[in-house]
MARTORMI-503087 format. One record per residue (C-alpha): residue in three letters; x, y negated, z negated. Coordinates in steps of 0.02 Angstrom, whole numbers, plus 50000, padded with zeros to 5 digits. Layout:
// MARTORMI-503087
ALAXYZ...
//
This chain:
// MARTORMI-503087
MET514166041347382GLY513566024347441LYS513646017847616GLU513766000147696LYS513245994147872HIS514535983047957ARG514465970948093ASP514515983748231GLY513095993548138VAL514406007848105THR514166016147928ILE515616016747825ILE515676028847668ASN516416021947528LYS517866033147495GLY518736027447633GLN518016041647756THR517506033847927ARG516396039448058SER516426031248231ALA517156016048153THR518156002848232ARG519925998848200SER519675985548081GLU518235994547994SER519296008547973TRP520715997147901PHE519395989447777ALA518676006247716ALA520606011347691VAL520715994347588LYS519215998147481LYS519956013047404VAL521476005147332HIS521355994947154SER521345976447194ARG522865974147059CYS523945986547165SER525995983947182THR526145984647355LYS526235970547454TRP525205977447617VAL523765982747519CYS523715966447430ASN523845956847574GLY522625967247659GLY521405962147504ARG521805945347539VAL521605945947730ARG519945953347703SER519305939147591ILE519915927047715LEU518935935747858GLU517395936847761ALA517555917947711LEU517905912947892ASN516165921847937THR515185912947803VAL515995895347778HIS515995884747930ASP517175871747857LEU518915879447897ASP519855868347760GLU518615876547645ALA518745893947700LEU520655893547735GLY521195880347617GLN521685890747453TRP522745900347563ARG523705886547642GLU525545888847661LYS525295906247578LEU525035918547731SER526265927547817ASN526635927748016LYS525775946848003GLU524215939547910VAL523985924648032SER524125937748178VAL522885948248097ILE521575934748063LEU521815927748246ASN521745946048318GLU520075948948226GLN519005934848309VAL517685939448415CYS517175923148474TRP518575914348578LYS517925895248512LYS518025900348332GLY519805910348376LEU520265892448459GLU519645883248305ILE520715893348175PHE522375892748298GLU522355875448292TRP521885872548109PHE523525881548095LEU524385870948210LYS523685854548129LYS524135860147960GLY525945861748001CYS526425874347877TYR526315887747986GLU527575889748133LEU526605898048259ASN527665910348368VAL527435919548532ILE526385932548447HIS525015921248400TYR525155913848567ASN525015931048641ILE523425934248541MET522585918148600LEU522895920248777TRP522195938348772ILE520525930448663LEU520355917048786GLY520735929248956ARG519375940448883ALA518215925848887ARG518805919049065GLU519255902848987TRP520465898549128SER520715880149095CYS521045884648909ILE522365898048955GLU523105886049055SER523075871248915LEU523845883548795TRP525295888448909ASN525645870248934GLU525565868348740MET526685883248718ASN527925877348828ALA527975859348763ARG528225865048579GLY529605876148630VAL528895894448603GLU529755902248733PRO528755917248823VAL529225935348827ASN528855948948931SER527335952748847THR526685937048875TYR526745937049052GLY526125955549044LYS524515949348962LEU524325934249069ILE524475945249228ASP523235956849143ILE521815945649094TYR521855937049260SER521805954449353LYS520435959649255GLY519625943149285GLY519655945649476LEU520925933749496LYS522285942649596LYS523215929449665GLU523305919549495ALA523885936049428LEU525285936649561VAL525725920249529TRP526075925149339LEU527215938949405GLN528185927449515ARG528385915349370MET528925930449257LEU530185936449392SER530845918749421ARG531295918249232GLY532325933349239LEU531275943949156GLU530715962249232PRO528875969749217ASP528885982549069GLU527925999849109VAL526435993949048THR526475976549174THR526935987649309GLY525445999149272ILE524345983249277ILE525025978249443VAL524805994849525GLN523055994949461LEU522645977349533TYR523215983749711LYS522185999549681ARG520625989449649ASP520935981149822ARG521445996349900GLU523135988749964PHE524036003349862THR523836021749862
//
């Protein structure tokens, strides 16, 4: 039984069994055990996404890496591609490529993914720019958008900014869901303002 080492140094056993694998590595292992000429759309798309992710890791020119799949990717595939980006710069570059090509209608889910990626990297000015672009393009933020923004600013130690996002959310008539409420409670707990 052969084994492969992946980027995180995790060993994946070829028959789809995983040991201490990350989410994406488990997914890749599951895709490996299916024949490439399958009839189910999800598995075939999974193979395509895997190929795209490998191309993005090896080819620096996005037109070359993504060009052959231009206009052929579903919203879900675009989401997976963006979500798998570890480096915020690469993620933003890919996101902008999708925007520039004009053949993809990037929706609130794609923007949420990018806000999360930029938030993990603490790229506050990029977050503000992306927010402004999102509004300029008419992409309406939803509950989860505000929840992500509150979460990333909170985790970044920017309590006041996190609460500004909460105010923006409330001013649009949206109520925090359970997850966002939990984030807000944790924010106050960290500052010992709520016990």
